[in-house]
N, C-alpha and C positions, 0 to 999 in steps of 0.2 A: 586493475582489468579480473585480479587472482581473486578476490574479494567479493567481486558482482560475479561469478565464478559464484566461489561459495554462496550469497546470498542464492540464490538459484536452486542449490542444489539443493539448502538446507528448503528453501522452499516444495522441491520437489519428492523431499522428504516427507511430508507432511501427505503428499498429492499419492506417496505408494500406502501408508499405511489409512489414510481413508477411502484407499480402492478395495485395499480387502478388507475393513469391517464391509462398506455397502457388497461382496464379492458372497457374501452371509459362503462363505466356510468355502470359497471358493468353485462354489455352485454357479454365479452369472459372469459365464465369461469374457462381458465387456469389461467389465470392472475387475479382473482376475490381467487380464493385458492394459487397462490402466496403471493400474498396480504393476505387474515386472518393468511397464511401458518405466513409467515413474521411474521403478527402483536404479535399473539400469541407467538412464541418463543421471539422476543422481550422484549414486558411485562415480560416472566419468569425471564430471563436472568437483566434485570433489578431488576426482585421483591430478585433475591440472593444478587446481588450487595447490597443492601443496607441497610443489611443485617452488610458488614462488615462501608460502608462510607457512611455519615449525607447527606440524605434523596435529602436535598437541593444543593447538591458539585454537588451529581448527576443524574438529572436531566436537570441545566445546561450543565454536560461533555453528555451525553444521546444525549439532545437540535444539541450541540456543534456536535457537529458525524457525526449524522443521517444530517444537514446544508451541511457540510463542503463535504457529501456521496454525496447528493444529484446535491448538483457541480457539484464537478469530473465528475455523471455517466450520467447528465444535458448536457455538455461541449462535455462526448464524442458518447454518443449514439447517441442525441439526435438537434445535432448541436447547440444547444442552447447558447452564450459568452461570456464569463469569460473577462469582464471588467478591466486593471491594478489594478484600489484602491479596489476590489474585492479580489487580493492576503490579500492585507493593511490587512482588515479586519477580515477576515483569520487567517491571521495569528496574528491575536487579542484575536480569539480566540483560537486558537491551542499555546499561554503563555496564558493564561486562563489558560485552562489543566491542563499544566504544572504548574503555578505553582497548582493550586487545587491541585494535584498530591503531590507534596513536600513540600505543605504544615503546 
């Protein structure tokens, strides 16, 4: 269960960054509210996950999931390209996450 909480926390980390980007320097309040809620939920879930997962591993996974989620969101909704080499490096992040889970 802790791993699922950590994964969702990573997705929410991407959510608050996207919310900040869309808020246009905190001028669009719905996006600010979305960012703040995503940030709060991400931190709460992260705090719960580190009760059972070593904090160093949890932090790496939290950030890694957030980075990959941000890249996918940016590619799908903001027309930012993902070049072929990115897939390789995202795969390395994913392999690291899986390795930490099973080690």
